[in-house]
C-alpha positions as a LaTeX table, in Angstrom:
\begin{tabular}{lrrr}
\hline
Residue & $x$ (\AA) & $y$ (\AA) & $z$ (\AA) \\
\hline
Met1 & 5.72 & $-4.89$ & $-28.86$ \\
Glu2 & 3.42 & $-2.39$ & $-27.29$ \\
Asn3 & 1.42 & $-3.58$ & $-24.41$ \\
Lys4 & $-2.38$ & $-3.26$ & $-24.87$ \\
Lys5 & $-5.08$ & $-3.47$ & $-22.37$ \\
Gly6 & $-7.28$ & $-6.54$ & $-22.50$ \\
Ser7 & $-10.44$ & $-7.68$ & $-20.90$ \\
Leu8 & $-11.36$ & $-6.77$ & $-17.29$ \\
Leu9 & $-10.32$ & $-9.57$ & $-14.87$ \\
Tyr10 & $-11.34$ & $-7.95$ & $-11.51$ \\
Glu11 & $-12.52$ & $-4.64$ & $-10.14$ \\
Gly12 & $-11.40$ & $-3.54$ & $-6.63$ \\
Lys13 & $-12.04$ & $-0.75$ & $-4.32$ \\
Ala14 & $-9.30$ & 1.56 & $-5.86$ \\
Lys15 & $-8.18$ & $-0.31$ & $-9.12$ \\
Lys16 & $-9.39$ & $-2.26$ & $-11.99$ \\
Val17 & $-7.25$ & $-5.11$ & $-13.04$ \\
Phe18 & $-7.20$ & $-6.04$ & $-16.81$ \\
Ala19 & $-5.48$ & $-8.82$ & $-18.86$ \\
Val20 & $-2.78$ & $-7.66$ & $-21.33$ \\
Glu21 & $-3.25$ & $-8.74$ & $-24.85$ \\
Asn22 & $-0.80$ & $-11.52$ & $-26.10$ \\
Asp23 & 1.02 & $-11.83$ & $-22.67$ \\
Asp24 & $-0.55$ & $-13.68$ & $-19.71$ \\
Ser25 & 2.35 & $-13.18$ & $-17.77$ \\
Leu26 & 1.35 & $-9.46$ & $-17.05$ \\
Val27 & $-1.77$ & $-7.45$ & $-15.81$ \\
Trp28 & $-2.79$ & $-3.96$ & $-16.44$ \\
Leu29 & $-4.00$ & $-1.79$ & $-13.52$ \\
Glu30 & $-6.22$ & 1.28 & $-13.87$ \\
Phe31 & $-6.29$ & 3.41 & $-10.81$ \\
Lys32 & $-9.73$ & 4.76 & $-10.00$ \\
Asp33 & $-11.11$ & 8.03 & $-8.37$ \\
Ser34 & $-12.78$ & 6.16 & $-5.73$ \\
Leu35 & $-11.94$ & 6.37 & $-2.07$ \\
Thr36 & $-13.22$ & 3.99 & 0.58 \\
Ala37 & $-12.87$ & 3.55 & 4.28 \\
Tyr38 & $-14.04$ & 1.04 & 6.89 \\
Asn39 & $-14.03$ & $-1.74$ & 4.50 \\
Ala40 & $-16.00$ & 0.30 & 1.88 \\
Gln41 & $-18.85$ & 1.23 & 4.31 \\
Lys42 & $-17.86$ & 4.82 & 3.49 \\
Lys43 & $-17.34$ & 5.67 & $-0.18$ \\
Ala44 & $-16.58$ & 8.82 & $-2.45$ \\
Glu45 & $-15.44$ & 9.83 & $-5.68$ \\
Met46 & $-12.81$ & 12.39 & $-5.93$ \\
Glu47 & $-11.54$ & 13.81 & $-9.19$ \\
Glu48 & $-7.82$ & 13.28 & $-9.71$ \\
Lys49 & $-7.33$ & 10.88 & $-6.88$ \\
Gly50 & $-6.52$ & 7.83 & $-9.21$ \\
Thr51 & $-3.94$ & 10.01 & $-11.16$ \\
Ile52 & $-2.08$ & 11.47 & $-8.06$ \\
Asn53 & $-1.91$ & 7.80 & $-6.46$ \\
Leu54 & $-0.55$ & 6.47 & $-9.78$ \\
Lys55 & 2.16 & 9.10 & $-9.76$ \\
Ile56 & 3.03 & 8.67 & $-6.09$ \\
Ala57 & 3.02 & 4.68 & $-6.31$ \\
Thr58 & 5.26 & 4.90 & $-9.45$ \\
Phe59 & 7.63 & 7.20 & $-7.68$ \\
Ile60 & 7.91 & 5.09 & $-4.85$ \\
Phe61 & 8.27 & 1.74 & $-6.77$ \\
Glu62 & 11.14 & 3.59 & $-8.87$ \\
Tyr63 & 12.68 & 4.50 & $-5.67$ \\
Leu64 & 12.48 & 1.08 & $-4.13$ \\
Lys65 & 13.84 & $-0.61$ & $-7.28$ \\
Ser66 & 16.75 & 1.76 & $-7.04$ \\
Asn67 & 17.31 & 0.28 & $-3.88$ \\
Ala68 & 17.17 & $-3.39$ & $-4.88$ \\
Val69 & 13.46 & $-4.01$ & $-3.68$ \\
Glu70 & 11.70 & $-5.85$ & $-6.32$ \\
Ser71 & 8.03 & $-5.31$ & $-6.98$ \\
His72 & 5.49 & $-6.29$ & $-9.53$ \\
Trp73 & 5.62 & $-2.75$ & $-11.24$ \\
Leu74 & 7.00 & $-2.64$ & $-14.69$ \\
Lys75 & 5.87 & 0.54 & $-16.61$ \\
Thr76 & 3.46 & 3.37 & $-16.14$ \\
Phe77 & 1.23 & 4.59 & $-18.87$ \\
Gly78 & $-0.56$ & 8.17 & $-19.09$ \\
Glu79 & $-2.56$ & 9.36 & $-16.00$ \\
Arg80 & $-4.02$ & 6.08 & $-14.66$ \\
Asp81 & $-2.36$ & 3.05 & $-15.78$ \\
Met82 & 0.40 & 0.77 & $-15.10$ \\
Val83 & 1.56 & $-2.69$ & $-16.34$ \\
Cys84 & 2.72 & $-5.11$ & $-13.71$ \\
Lys85 & 4.03 & $-8.68$ & $-13.32$ \\
Lys86 & 1.08 & $-11.10$ & $-12.82$ \\
Val87 & 1.47 & $-12.69$ & $-9.30$ \\
Glu88 & $-0.49$ & $-14.74$ & $-6.92$ \\
Ile89 & $-1.45$ & $-12.43$ & $-4.06$ \\
Ile90 & $-0.57$ & $-13.80$ & $-0.67$ \\
Pro91 & $-3.83$ & $-13.10$ & 1.23 \\
Leu92 & $-2.19$ & $-11.12$ & 4.03 \\
Glu93 & $-1.86$ & $-7.41$ & 4.60 \\
Val94 & 1.36 & $-6.69$ & 6.25 \\
Val95 & 1.24 & $-3.66$ & 8.27 \\
Val96 & 4.28 & $-1.83$ & 9.78 \\
Arg97 & 3.79 & 0.70 & 12.69 \\
Asn98 & 6.29 & 3.18 & 13.64 \\
Thr99 & 3.91 & 5.36 & 15.74 \\
Leu100 & 0.62 & 4.23 & 17.33 \\
Ala101 & $-2.23$ & 5.73 & 15.59 \\
Gly102 & $-5.91$ & 5.06 & 14.71 \\
Ser103 & $-7.65$ & 1.74 & 15.78 \\
Thr104 & $-4.24$ & 0.32 & 17.37 \\
Ala105 & $-3.91$ & 3.43 & 19.67 \\
Lys106 & $-7.45$ & 3.27 & 20.58 \\
Lys107 & $-7.47$ & $-0.59$ & 21.27 \\
Phe108 & $-4.74$ & $-0.10$ & 23.83 \\
Ala109 & $-5.90$ & 3.22 & 25.15 \\
Ile110 & $-2.74$ & 5.00 & 24.34 \\
Glu111 & $-2.48$ & 8.53 & 22.85 \\
Glu112 & $-2.44$ & 8.67 & 19.20 \\
Gly113 & 0.93 & 9.75 & 18.04 \\
Thr114 & 2.89 & 7.82 & 20.80 \\
Pro115 & 6.28 & 6.44 & 19.09 \\
Leu116 & 7.06 & 2.69 & 19.46 \\
Lys117 & 10.35 & 1.71 & 20.76 \\
Ala118 & 10.85 & $-0.46$ & 17.61 \\
Pro119 & 8.78 & $-0.97$ & 14.44 \\
Leu120 & 5.78 & $-3.27$ & 14.75 \\
Val121 & 4.93 & $-5.80$ & 12.09 \\
Glu122 & 1.47 & $-7.28$ & 11.96 \\
Phe123 & $-0.40$ & $-9.49$ & 9.78 \\
Tyr124 & $-4.15$ & $-9.07$ & 8.81 \\
Tyr125 & $-6.18$ & $-11.69$ & 6.94 \\
Lys126 & $-7.33$ & $-10.32$ & 3.45 \\
Lys127 & $-11.07$ & $-11.05$ & 3.82 \\
Asp128 & $-13.37$ & $-8.31$ & 3.00 \\
Glu129 & $-16.40$ & $-10.10$ & 4.41 \\
Leu130 & $-14.46$ & $-10.55$ & 7.76 \\
Asn131 & $-13.31$ & $-6.83$ & 7.75 \\
Asp132 & $-9.60$ & $-8.09$ & 7.28 \\
Pro133 & $-9.07$ & $-9.14$ & 10.87 \\
Phe134 & $-5.67$ & $-9.37$ & 12.70 \\
Ile135 & $-4.07$ & $-12.85$ & 12.43 \\
Ser136 & $-1.14$ & $-14.21$ & 14.27 \\
Asp137 & 1.74 & $-16.33$ & 12.86 \\
Asp138 & 0.34 & $-19.53$ & 14.39 \\
Gln139 & $-3.16$ & $-18.95$ & 13.13 \\
Ile140 & $-1.61$ & $-18.36$ & 9.67 \\
Leu141 & 0.04 & $-21.63$ & 9.69 \\
Ala142 & $-2.78$ & $-23.53$ & 11.33 \\
Leu143 & $-5.15$ & $-22.25$ & 8.69 \\
Asn144 & $-2.62$ & $-23.17$ & 5.95 \\
Ile145 & $-2.62$ & $-19.58$ & 4.62 \\
Cys146 & 1.11 & $-19.68$ & 4.42 \\
Lys147 & 2.65 & $-23.15$ & 4.69 \\
Glu148 & 5.97 & $-22.21$ & 6.49 \\
Gln149 & 7.17 & $-19.76$ & 9.26 \\
Gln150 & 10.06 & $-19.11$ & 6.79 \\
Thr151 & 7.80 & $-17.30$ & 4.43 \\
Leu152 & 6.17 & $-15.19$ & 7.31 \\
Asp153 & 9.72 & $-14.39$ & 8.38 \\
Gln154 & 10.76 & $-13.16$ & 4.83 \\
Leu155 & 7.59 & $-10.98$ & 4.74 \\
Lys156 & 8.48 & $-9.42$ & 8.07 \\
Lys157 & 12.04 & $-8.90$ & 6.94 \\
Glu158 & 11.25 & $-7.35$ & 3.73 \\
Ala159 & 8.65 & $-5.15$ & 5.31 \\
Leu160 & 11.20 & $-3.71$ & 7.85 \\
Arg161 & 13.57 & $-3.15$ & 4.84 \\
Val162 & 10.89 & $-1.33$ & 3.11 \\
Asn163 & 10.13 & 0.68 & 6.15 \\
Val164 & 13.82 & 1.78 & 6.58 \\
Leu165 & 13.89 & 3.14 & 2.99 \\
Leu166 & 10.32 & 4.81 & 3.13 \\
Lys167 & 11.02 & 6.41 & 6.44 \\
Asp168 & 14.23 & 7.89 & 4.95 \\
Leu169 & 12.42 & 9.10 & 1.73 \\
Phe170 & 9.68 & 10.72 & 3.54 \\
Ala171 & 11.71 & 12.33 & 6.16 \\
Lys172 & 13.39 & 14.22 & 3.21 \\
Ala173 & 10.10 & 15.35 & 2.28 \\
Lys174 & 9.51 & 16.57 & 5.85 \\
Ile175 & 6.78 & 14.04 & 6.43 \\
Asp176 & 6.49 & 11.26 & 9.30 \\
Leu177 & 5.81 & 7.72 & 8.18 \\
Ile178 & 3.48 & 6.80 & 10.88 \\
Asp179 & 2.42 & 3.22 & 9.70 \\
Phe180 & 1.59 & 1.61 & 6.29 \\
Lys181 & 0.39 & $-1.50$ & 4.67 \\
Leu182 & 2.13 & $-3.65$ & 2.17 \\
Glu183 & 0.91 & $-6.72$ & 0.01 \\
Phe184 & 3.04 & $-9.43$ & $-1.51$ \\
Gly185 & 2.68 & $-11.69$ & $-4.36$ \\
Arg186 & 4.39 & $-14.95$ & $-5.59$ \\
Thr187 & 5.63 & $-15.01$ & $-9.16$ \\
Pro188 & 5.21 & $-18.18$ & $-11.21$ \\
Glu189 & 8.99 & $-18.88$ & $-10.34$ \\
Gly190 & 7.99 & $-18.86$ & $-6.72$ \\
Asp191 & 9.72 & $-15.55$ & $-5.79$ \\
Ile192 & 8.02 & $-13.20$ & $-3.31$ \\
Ile193 & 7.82 & $-9.68$ & $-4.43$ \\
Leu194 & 6.11 & $-6.48$ & $-3.48$ \\
Ser195 & 2.68 & $-5.90$ & $-4.94$ \\
Asp196 & $-0.49$ & $-3.59$ & $-4.98$ \\
Glu197 & 0.40 & 0.11 & $-4.33$ \\
Ile198 & 2.14 & 2.25 & $-1.80$ \\
Ser199 & 0.33 & 5.52 & $-1.55$ \\
Pro200 & $-1.56$ & 7.98 & 0.90 \\
Asp201 & $-4.44$ & 5.28 & 0.58 \\
Ser202 & $-2.20$ & 2.73 & 2.36 \\
Cys203 & $-0.05$ & 4.83 & 4.44 \\
Arg204 & $-0.31$ & 7.25 & 7.36 \\
Leu205 & 1.65 & 10.07 & 6.56 \\
Trp206 & 1.90 & 13.40 & 8.99 \\
Asp207 & 3.49 & 16.78 & 8.47 \\
Val208 & 6.91 & 16.82 & 10.59 \\
Asn209 & 6.27 & 20.21 & 11.78 \\
Ser210 & 2.58 & 20.69 & 12.26 \\
Gln211 & 1.59 & 16.77 & 12.65 \\
Glu212 & $-1.20$ & 17.60 & 10.13 \\
Lys213 & $-2.50$ & 14.35 & 8.32 \\
Met214 & $-1.77$ & 14.03 & 4.65 \\
Asp215 & $-3.35$ & 10.68 & 4.09 \\
Lys216 & $-6.69$ & 8.79 & 3.90 \\
Asp217 & $-7.51$ & 9.60 & 7.54 \\
Arg218 & $-8.59$ & 12.93 & 6.20 \\
Phe219 & $-11.28$ & 11.11 & 4.48 \\
Arg220 & $-11.97$ & 8.60 & 7.29 \\
Arg221 & $-12.46$ & 11.37 & 9.85 \\
Asp222 & $-14.10$ & 14.09 & 7.71 \\
Leu223 & $-11.11$ & 16.56 & 7.86 \\
Gly224 & $-11.58$ & 17.70 & 4.30 \\
Gly225 & $-8.77$ & 18.60 & 1.89 \\
Val226 & $-7.98$ & 15.05 & 1.00 \\
Ile227 & $-6.97$ & 15.67 & $-2.74$ \\
Glu228 & $-5.09$ & 18.82 & $-1.59$ \\
Ala229 & $-3.00$ & 16.59 & 0.87 \\
Tyr230 & $-2.47$ & 13.94 & $-1.66$ \\
Lys231 & $-1.16$ & 16.61 & $-4.10$ \\
Glu232 & 1.13 & 18.03 & $-1.31$ \\
Val233 & 2.49 & 14.60 & $-0.76$ \\
Leu234 & 3.30 & 14.25 & $-4.54$ \\
Arg235 & 4.86 & 17.62 & $-4.65$ \\
Arg236 & 7.18 & 17.05 & $-1.72$ \\
Leu237 & 8.35 & 13.74 & $-3.10$ \\
Leu238 & 9.07 & 15.05 & $-6.49$ \\
Glu239 & 11.08 & 17.84 & $-4.96$ \\
Val240 & 13.21 & 15.22 & $-3.18$ \\
\hline
\end{tabular}
């Protein structure tokens, strides 16, 4: 039976989440043209942005699936929509850093672009009103955000596995994967799977040769050419 979009459940910064008619195990995501930074303190509408991110996210989910990484993605429809498994989102952003950049480089007074000796995995608490603060394993357990260290270890292990796969993919596209954010959700069966999206909104991507930024930092830092950069990321991925 053909999936049909139902009622609006939630509207976030970059996507709208709808029910799927006659199937409460699924959700329908609609990608928006909205672009936000600094916890939505900076906002803009950019034509085609939602369409480009949908195509990039679909490409990456398909690639990860071919490498045995399970995600909530099931099917993409048209220019803006995908149907996904309904999951309970774990309220943690899992950030993987390969190279110091942005606020982390600034915090430690280390030059942006400094490679790390090994990938760094960090957790941030998903709370918009708190600006998604960094949170340690011990704090997560003490606040009962996750009940077991085993779950946190699983998130780290899966994030590092995704990192290896994405670094290889982007390297083939002549792009350095500087850092990126993942979110995970729990299925009704209790399995933890990759959720949300992976796109230039959630990754730092630099051209291998010029080190030109090809991600949302172009918007954060008023560099211009945001959509052109996103399109170039998509073009290179499709050529791979």
